[in-house]
N, C-alpha and C positions, 0 to 999 in steps of 0.2 A: 418552723418545723421543730418538733420536739426531739428529744434524744432517742426515742424509740423508733421514730420514723426513719426509713431509709429512702434515699433518693431513688426515684424510678426513672430509668432510662427509657425513652421512647423505643418501641420495637422498630428494628431496622426493616425498612420496606425492601422487598426484593426488586432487583432491577428488571424492569419490563422490557419486552422485546423491541418495542417501538423506540423507547429512549435509548436502549443499547445500540440500535441500528443508527440512530442519528449521531450519537456520540462516536460510534465507530467510524462513521463517515467523516466527522470533524477531526478525529485523531488520525485517521488513515490517509487522508489526502496529503497533508504536508509531510507525514512520515514516509509515504511512498515516494513522493517527489524527491525528498532528500536522499533516500536510499537508492532510487533508480538513477538519479544524476551522478551520485558518487560511484556506484558500481559500473555504470556505463562508461564513465570517464576512466575508471581504473582498468576496465577490460579492453578499452580501445587499443592500447599498445599491443596487447596480446593478439587481437584480431589482425592488426597490421603486420605483426611479426609472422603470423601463420600464412599470410597472403602478401608477401613483400612485392610481388610483381603486379599487384592489382592497385593501381593508383588513379585510374580514370574516374570520372564522376559516376559513370554507370556501375563500375566495380565497387565503389564505396557506398552504394545505395543502402547497404545494411545499416550504416550509421543513421541515415535518415529514417529508414524503416523502424529501427528501434526507438528513435526519438519520437516519431509519430505514435508508435504503439504505447510508449510510456506516457505521453500526454493523454491519449485516449483512456488508458487504464486509470490514471490519476483523476481525470475529470468525469469519466463515465463508469469505468469498471469498479472502482472502489465503492461509489454510492450504490450501484446496482447490486454488487455482491453483498454489501452490508444489509440491504433491504430485502434480499431474496434468500439466497443460500445461507447467508450469515444468520438470518433469523432461525432457520432450521437447525443449523449447527449450534447456535446459542441455546435453543430449547433442548437439544440432545445433550449438551454438556453442562446444563444448569446445575446439576447436583455434583459435578466433578470438581476436583480441586482446581484452583486457578492455573496451576502448572499444566495439568492434564488438559484443561480447556484450551489453553494457549497452544499446546501441541496439536490439538484437533483443528484449530483455526489455521495453524501453519500448514498442515496437510491440505486443508481446504484451499488456501491461497495458492499453494504449489500446484495442486490438481487443476485449478482454474487457469493457471498460466500455461499449462501444457499445449493447448490448441494454439495459443498466441505464439509460443516459441516455435512450434512446427510451421505455422503460417509464415513467420518471418524467415525461418531457415530455408524453406522451399522457394521463397521469393528471391533468394540470392543466387548468384552464379555458382558460388562455392557453398554448397549446402552445409558441409561440416563446420566451416569457419563461421558462417552465419548462424548456425544452430548453437554453437558454443557461445558466441557473443550474445545471442538472444537469451540463452539460458542464464548467463551471468547477469545481463543487464535488465532482463524482464522477469525471468522465472524466480531468481533468488529474491529480488525485492518483493514480489507478490507473496511468497511464503513468509518471509521475515516480517513484512508489514502486517499480515493477517495475525500471526502469532503474537507479535509485540503489541498490536492494537488491543487484542483480547487481554493481554497481561496488564495493560495500562487502564483498561476500562473501569475496573472497580475503584481505582484511585480517583479518576475524573468524575465518576458518578457519585462520589461520597458527599459532596457539598454543592450547593448552587453556584458558588463562586468558581469552583473547578469546572463545572459544566459550562459556565459562561466563558471561562478561559479557553476551554476546548472549542467552543463555537467561534470565538474570536480568532484563534490560531487556525482553525479550519477555513474560515473565510479569507484570512490572509494567505493561506496556502493556495486556495483557488486562484486568487489574484496573482500570486507569484508564478504559478504554473502558466497562467494565461500570458503574463508579460514575458516570461522566459520563452514561451512558444513563439510569440511575435518576434522576439529578438532573433532566435535561432532560425526559424523557418523563413522569415522575410528579411532578415538582415538589418532591422532598424536598430539604431543606437538609442539607449535610454539614458 
């Protein structure tokens, strides 16, 4: 290369909707699992404090309901949302800044959680306590996961190594959610 030539950087290829959806799935599953487990564990004492006289198995069904809902969201909801509504929101926010796009995805995740929270709340004997617990343990992780996944997406999409890392972490996240589900729901010791 001579002194007059300048190095030419390859044009950055925009992130396509299909790759973005798969990366969002790989990033979102373990992220949701960690957030949901942490927030459900943190909100459980609040739910118990609001219903101190409810200690039978039937009365504590909200904890099982939220656990089953969180497993379903992690294993089914995140991939379905990423490949359907997420693609639409991704296309609508393609020209927005990463911060604005992340806010859009956080709103999307929160709105998608509303029916789940309502369903879990009305399935409980104490609708208010069940609704508050479900909002903290299901609703907040849905919104935060969607927004944070969109914020992390450009970083993971930047190189093939990062995309591979996302895929590996996503696969490990799926296995962790399945193992956790078996342990919690069936009482097996690992």
